[in-house]
BADOMI-333457 format. One record per residue (C-alpha): residue number from 1; residue in one letter; x, z, y. Coordinates in steps of 0.001 Angstrom, whole numbers, plus 500000, padded with zeros to 6 digits. Layout:
     n   res        x        z        y
   NUM     A        X        Z        Y
...
//
This chain:
     n   res        x        z        y
     1     M   438789   454267   496460
     2     N   436234   454103   493413
     3     K   437722   450742   493020
     4     L   441156   452211   492553
     5     L   440106   454609   490289
     6     F   438154   452419   488053
     7     I   441477   450187   487625
     8     I   443661   452884   487005
     9     L   441099   454037   484181
    10     I   440973   450542   482307
    11     T   444471   450723   482512
    12     A   445111   453956   481268
    13     L   442008   453267   478337
    14     G   444410   449760   477694
    15     A   447959   451622   477411
    16     C   445739   454393   475117
    17     T   444654   451884   472654
    18     H   448040   449706   472386
    19     K   449418   453247   471812
    20     E   446715   453709   469259
    21     Q   447613   450298   467404
    22     S   451292   450758   467942
    23     A   450862   453981   466114
    24     T   449032   452767   462915
    25     I   452278   450970   462200
    26     D   454053   453820   460768
    27     E   456153   455213   457543
    28     T   452847   455309   455629
    29     F   452949   451693   454609
    30     I   456849   451583   453106
    31     H   455892   454427   450911
    32     Y   452774   452105   450312
    33     C   454819   449153   449685
    34     T   457381   451556   447769
    35     D   454600   451949   445193
    36     K   453522   448946   445047
    37     L   456757   446744   444285
    38     L   457433   449832   441667
    39     D   454106   448817   440041
    40     I   455538   445309   440139
    41     T   458636   446148   438693
    42     M   456665   447423   435528
    43     E   454384   444412   435717
    44     D   457079   441512   435568
    45     I   459327   444213   433038
    46     Y   462284   444104   435046
    47     S   465335   445554   433042
    48     P   467441   448353   435386
    49     P   470200   446023   436499
    50     V   467215   443668   437733
    51     A   465079   446550   439317
    52     S   467687   447706   441096
    53     R   468156   444056   442856
    54     V   464434   443832   443609
    55     F   464406   447287   445228
    56     V   467633   447031   447075
    57     Y   467013   443761   449240
    58     P   463912   444685   450847
    59     Y   464756   447989   451898
    60     I   467690   446662   453497
    61     T   465762   444053   455396
    62     C   463346   446999   456575
    63     Y   466047   448719   457816
    64     E   467999   446156   459590
    65     V   464801   444822   461425
    66     M   464474   448633   462564
    67     E   468055   448811   463533
    68     N   467696   445840   465837
    69     G   464839   447600   467427
    70     S   467724   450286   468452
    71     G   470720   447245   469520
    72     R   472331   447822   466434
    73     S   472518   445783   463098
    74     F   472740   447447   459220
    75     M   473398   443978   458081
    76     K   477271   443049   459887
    77     Y   478366   446471   458302
    78     I   477593   444820   454799
    79     S   478320   441510   455205
    80     K   480876   440061   457275
    81     E   479210   436580   457929
    82     W   475921   437765   459287
    83     N   475291   436696   462604
    84     P   472178   435716   463611
    85     K   471316   433910   466769
    86     P   467043   433865   467403
    87     D   466555   430671   469676
    88     F   463289   432184   470963
    89     D   462169   435410   473078
    90     T   463033   438740   471448
    91     S   461173   440353   474353
    92     G   458374   442218   473444
    93     I   458346   442467   469808
    94     S   456785   445579   467793
    95     Y   460005   446549   465444
    96     P   457791   448432   462692
    97     L   456036   445542   462621
    98     A   458833   443129   461505
    99     A   460506   445488   459727
   100     L   457454   445799   457280
   101     K   456221   442607   457549
   102     S   460339   441000   456914
   103     F   460019   443585   454111
   104     C   456972   441588   452495
   105     I   458885   438462   452681
   106     V   461759   439210   451305
   107     A   459819   441411   448585
   108     K   458189   438474   447486
   109     G   461012   436343   446769
   110     M   462509   438771   444254
   111     V   459712   439237   442138
   112     F   457997   437298   439041
   113     S   454265   438443   440182
   114     E   454377   436599   443872
   115     Y   450570   437352   444194
   116     L   450462   440788   443749
   117     M   453165   440929   446993
   118     D   450406   438390   448533
   119     S   447821   441389   448091
   120     V   450165   443922   449873
   121     S   451077   441517   452940
   122     A   447212   440947   453086
   123     R   446209   444638   453127
   124     F   449139   445172   456145
   125     D   447942   441821   458306
   126     L   444479   443885   458056
   127     K   446456   446579   459599
   128     I   447527   444987   462199
   129     K   444524   442593   462944
   130     N   444148   445030   466336
   131     V   447418   444709   467668
   132     P   447387   442189   470696
   133     I   448274   438495   469462
   134     E   451010   437663   471182
   135     I   453200   440909   469823
   136     R   451410   440245   466468
   137     Q   453200   436687   466728
   138     K   456365   437730   468136
   139     S   456770   440442   465834
   140     E   455687   438110   462539
   141     Q   458164   435074   463810
   142     Y   461330   437913   464061
   143     A   460204   438983   460983
   144     E   460130   435241   458916
   145     F   463731   434385   461325
   146     I   465535   437946   459980
   147     A   464241   437051   456679
   148     K   465206   433898   456316
   149     Q   468794   435131   457176
   150     V   468713   437697   454633
   151     K   467470   435156   451878
   152     A   470417   433286   453009
   153     W   472792   435787   451921
   154     I   470789   436873   448751
   155     S   471498   433318   447627
   156     K   474847   433921   447805
   157     D   474955   437084   445475
   158     N   475964   434971   442439
   159     Y   472933   435509   440532
   160     A   471715   432174   438985
   161     F   475574   432578   437803
   162     V   474804   435835   436071
   163     K   471177   434695   434327
   164     S   472874   431294   433448
   165     A   476621   432358   432253
   166     A   477008   432647   428320
   167     Q   475790   435169   426789
   168     Y   476908   437710   424826
   169     T   478954   437097   421336
   170     I   479360   440741   419802
   171     P   483054   440821   418447
   172     I   483224   441754   415227
   173     S   484825   445525   414839
   174     D   483433   448165   413796
   175     S   484180   450186   416913
   176     T   482416   447565   419178
   177     W   478502   447803   420139
   178     T   476291   445842   418183
   179     I   472164   445257   418095
   180     T   469920   448361   417595
   181     P   466733   448760   415630
   182     P   463939   448631   416084
   183     N   463675   445377   417784
   184     Y   467508   444294   417514
   185     D   467598   442791   420723
   186     K   470169   440858   422077
   187     A   472911   441962   424680
   188     L   471051   443012   428289
   189     E   472648   441209   431090
   190     P   476265   440959   430065
   191     N   477127   438928   432981
   192     W   475700   441442   435179
   193     K   479263   442658   436097
   194     S   479398   438961   438473
   195     L   476913   439914   440801
   196     R   478311   440334   443955
   197     Y   478633   443839   445035
   198     I   478019   445354   448167
   199     L   479467   448440   449130
   200     L   481897   449072   446482
   201     D   485893   447602   447170
   202     S   486306   446402   443542
   203     I   484832   446347   440635
   204     N   486821   448612   438723
   205     Q   487212   450623   441877
   206     F   485339   453427   439942
   207     F   486541   452964   436427
   208     P   486216   456140   434272
   209     P   488777   457176   431466
   210     A   488738   455222   428108
   211     P   486293   456649   425817
   212     P   487998   458762   423022
   213     T   489850   456686   420578
   214     F   486946   455201   417924
   215     N   487591   457288   414158
   216     K   485431   457017   410616
   217     D   487680   460744   409621
   218     K   485555   463240   409636
   219     N   487786   465500   411215
   220     S   488258   463172   413758
   221     L   487296   464022   417877
   222     F   484999   461167   417685
   223     Y   483453   461825   414608
   224     K   482980   464987   416613
   225     Y   480794   463443   419224
   226     A   478769   461368   416853
   227     K   478097   464547   414784
   228     A   476928   466304   418061
   229     V   474107   464185   418689
   230     Y   473132   464326   415028
   231     D   472716   467887   414784
   232     T   471160   467831   418215
   233     N   468415   465452   417142
   234     N   467808   467230   413757
   235     L   467163   470884   415824
   236     K   464216   468787   417275
   237     N   464240   470961   419980
   238     K   460268   471179   421661
   239     E   462598   471099   424861
   240     F   465217   469054   423973
   241     Q   462500   466902   423123
   242     L   460835   466826   426779
   243     L   463505   466146   428384
   244     A   464480   463041   426447
   245     K   460777   462187   427011
   246     Y   460703   462989   430276
   247     W   464008   461026   431789
   248     D   463266   457959   429388
   249     D   462192   455725   431865
   250     N   462032   452791   429263
   251     P   460461   449795   430980
   252     N   459382   448470   427706
   253     E   458818   450761   424823
   254     Y   458437   448849   421374
   255     F   456373   450441   418896
   256     T   454887   449676   415157
   257     T   451821   450277   413668
   258     G   451407   448448   409910
   259     H   451592   444460   410804
   260     N   450919   445230   414572
   261     T   453490   445209   417241
   262     Y   453118   446750   420409
   263     F   454921   447562   424217
   264     T   453366   450191   426882
   265     H   455704   449609   430322
   266     R   456967   452399   432098
   267     I   458886   453011   435520
   268     N   462936   452364   435295
   269     P   465629   454524   435880
   270     P   466158   453086   439236
   271     G   462176   452787   439871
   272     H   462162   456685   439062
   273     W   465352   457120   441720
   274     L   463447   455399   443943
   275     N   459992   457562   443845
   276     I   461865   460807   443754
   277     T   463399   458954   447247
   278     K   460250   458277   448534
   279     E   458354   462229   447709
   280     F   461337   463039   450261
   281     C   460911   461169   452689
   282     K   457085   461621   453059
   283     K   457776   465734   452531
   284     N   460289   465830   455115
   285     N   457999   464148   457881
   286     L   460243   460909   458131
   287     N   459445   458165   460638
   288     L   459884   454682   459484
   289     H   463539   454180   460961
   290     E   464668   457646   458852
   291     S   462652   456369   455583
   292     S   463736   452843   455790
   293     K   467241   454342   455980
   294     I   467037   456618   453475
   295     Y   465828   453856   450863
   296     A   468539   451127   451991
   297     H   470984   453529   451056
   298     V   469302   455231   447688
   299     C   469080   451394   447071
   300     L   472745   450569   447700
   301     G   474258   453264   445952
   302     I   472116   452363   442644
   303     F   472739   448819   442782
   304     D   476561   448944   443180
   305     G   476753   451647   440511
   306     I   474801   449359   438037
   307     I   477462   446968   438473
   308     S   480365   449205   438189
   309     C   478279   450696   435489
   310     W   477869   447322   433448
   311     N   481563   446287   434164
   312     V   482619   449187   431784
   313     K   480153   448673   429087
   314     Y   480755   445305   428714
   315     T   484474   445532   429070
   316     C   484427   448785   426683
   317     Q   481789   447362   424230
   318     L   481502   450928   422410
   319     I   479135   450908   419688
   320     R   476054   453217   420058
   321     P   475521   456389   418382
   322     I   472836   455157   416324
   323     T   474912   452429   414872
   324     Y   477832   455008   414386
   325     I   475753   457803   412394
   326     N   473892   455147   410282
   327     R   477091   453442   409110
   328     Y   478822   457082   408192
   329     I   476964   460101   408375
   330     D   473310   459689   407321
   331     P   472005   455558   406793
   332     K   468311   456863   407176
   333     W   468743   458594   410689
   334     T   466848   457189   413948
   335     P   467368   458826   417698
   336     F   464274   460674   419335
   337     I   463715   457869   422106
   338     Q   464735   454112   421811
   339     T   468203   452918   422093
   340     P   468583   450146   424919
   341     P   470301   446893   424126
   342     F   473770   447312   425199
   343     P   477333   449079   424995
   344     E   477365   452762   425292
   345     Y   480042   453636   427908
   346     T   479065   454870   430671
   347     S   475669   455712   430329
   348     G   473291   453756   432719
   349     H   471219   456285   433613
   350     S   474045   458626   434263
   351     V   475561   456604   436618
   352     I   472387   455809   438371
   353     S   471496   459331   439009
   354     G   474621   460260   440059
   355     A   474554   457858   442827
   356     A   470970   458191   443775
   357     S   471478   462351   443998
   358     E   474678   462198   446154
   359     I   473042   460336   448408
   360     L   470181   462447   448937
   361     I   472218   465485   449300
   362     H   474253   463873   452341
   363     F   470417   463389   454053
   364     F   468368   466263   452690
   365     G   470960   468853   451069
   366     D   470774   470390   447196
   367     K   467244   471431   447654
   368     P   464239   472115   445307
   369     F   461519   469652   445385
   370     E   458967   468603   443169
   371     D   458844   464946   441096
   372     S   455531   463805   440267
   373     T   456778   460425   439511
   374     I   455396   459879   435740
   375     V   452406   462055   435984
   376     R   450245   458871   435230
   377     W   451794   459059   431670
   378     G   450323   462542   430656
   379     F   453449   464471   432063
   380     D   452940   467570   434131
   381     V   454993   467760   437820
   382     R   458007   468893   437430
   383     S   460016   471380   439535
   384     F   463687   471638   440136
   385     N   466150   473695   441570
   386     S   467842   471064   443533
   387     I   468496   467244   443471
   388     S   472330   468137   441589
   389     N   470235   470247   438951
   390     A   467663   466817   438154
   391     A   470787   464728   437950
   392     Q   472318   466466   435267
   393     E   469269   466922   433685
   394     A   468127   462980   433616
   395     S   471820   462864   432459
   396     R   471894   465295   429864
   397     S   468428   463862   428776
   398     R   470266   460693   426975
   399     F   472547   463097   424659
   400     Y   469183   464982   423505
   401     G   467636   461479   423273
   402     G   469891   460442   420557
   403     I   471415   457944   422607
   404     H   474449   458632   424343
   405     Y   477852   460920   423557
   406     E   478361   463527   425566
   407     F   481270   462180   427152
   408     G   479328   459052   427727
   409     I   476793   460888   429629
   410     N   479626   463584   431259
   411     E   482071   460332   432804
   412     G   479074   458218   433746
   413     L   477580   461159   435904
   414     I   481228   461460   437646
   415     Q   481211   458211   438119
   416     G   477805   457954   439435
   417     R   478720   460451   441877
   418     N   481648   458751   443431
   419     I   479502   456216   444277
   420     G   477133   457956   445933
   421     R   479998   459516   448210
   422     H   481511   455972   448437
   423     V   478185   454556   449791
   424     I   477771   457093   452433
   425     N   481769   457415   453071
   426     K   482311   453849   453909
   427     L   478965   453610   455511
   428     D   480137   456552   457720
   429     L   482862   455384   458858
   430     L   482246   451543   459819
   431     L   479582   452860   462038
   432     K   482005   455405   463383
   433     N   484296   452266   464240
   434     N   481761   450643   465266
   435     S   481155   452953   468099
   436     N   484705   453117   468594
   437     N   484573   449697   469401
   438     E   481591   449496   471616
   439     N   482757   452350   473855
   440     S   486367   450903   473938
   441     K   484635   447427   475780
//
């Protein structure tokens, strides 16, 4: 009897130990990965479009593996070619371990500073060192297998063409965008509309109405929109300036002091909303599976949103306020924040904010929240009455900053919200159809 009790006790202790080991592989590490990936995008100075691509694929991978653990696949909803067939035993896998490991593998392939992702992976290896060797090896094998399949899918997204295609030639026209001060950068990612979108039905699906017709006349509608930018900036309203700076999210701000030029690196617009997503997941105590789902959905909305937005930008090719105002209103005027190097219509930050906010509202409701994203740059934690209020403010901030007309931010926010709803509706429909097909078998 004593021997039997001893065996039961040892078995129970072993089970507890295994449970404790499994419990350490939870959502805390995906939030840590989010922090580190945000740091890397700042270190590597990624533009908003490139950052959206860096973000979306690792989170899709993580969510895919977590879905696999429940006998489902997320990837098959977004890729008709997805049909991986592992040629090894997949029993006994820790899907949380495999999900986080696959995230690290895919993320490393997306960034320049690979050594920084190596540090993240090394930290994860320390975290899982007490997991039984057989479980760890099987899980890592599965992570590498899925990551390899995802990377093969990534390689077909047309990114190589986007980065190597002919650069933008500025049209000779009074109404079109041209390079802007202070550093007169060339057009940013003019070929981004050629990148493979994931859930849009077509590149022009949410193309907004045409902007007001360009006109130099002081009595024209276009002039009035430009004058509104000029007048609002000249108010030097402290609240407006605070909001413009808070949502500036310029990944590479340019400064000149005497003969010296220097840059400061800050978070980009997709990164700001990714961090807000992290804060919502943490506040609501979501587990790894739930968190990976929210991350993947938000990043999908932002990714497709930017492709849609950049298509509009380089189709309409609309002049920025600084150029119009310097030509026709005040040659010495400068906006409160720096104008980014791409056409005005529609506002990228508005599209991103609209898409991300709609997806977050779907999962959490239009609730109040606190945002601590840019505390590290000297800002206070800010409280918002609702997610939609934050998106509206982020969009409006571009007008306060002097870099967008009101019609550019208004239509951009509508465009983004439409894309966010589309992401939710399409994934819900795909999931419903899949469930019906499974039940009919």
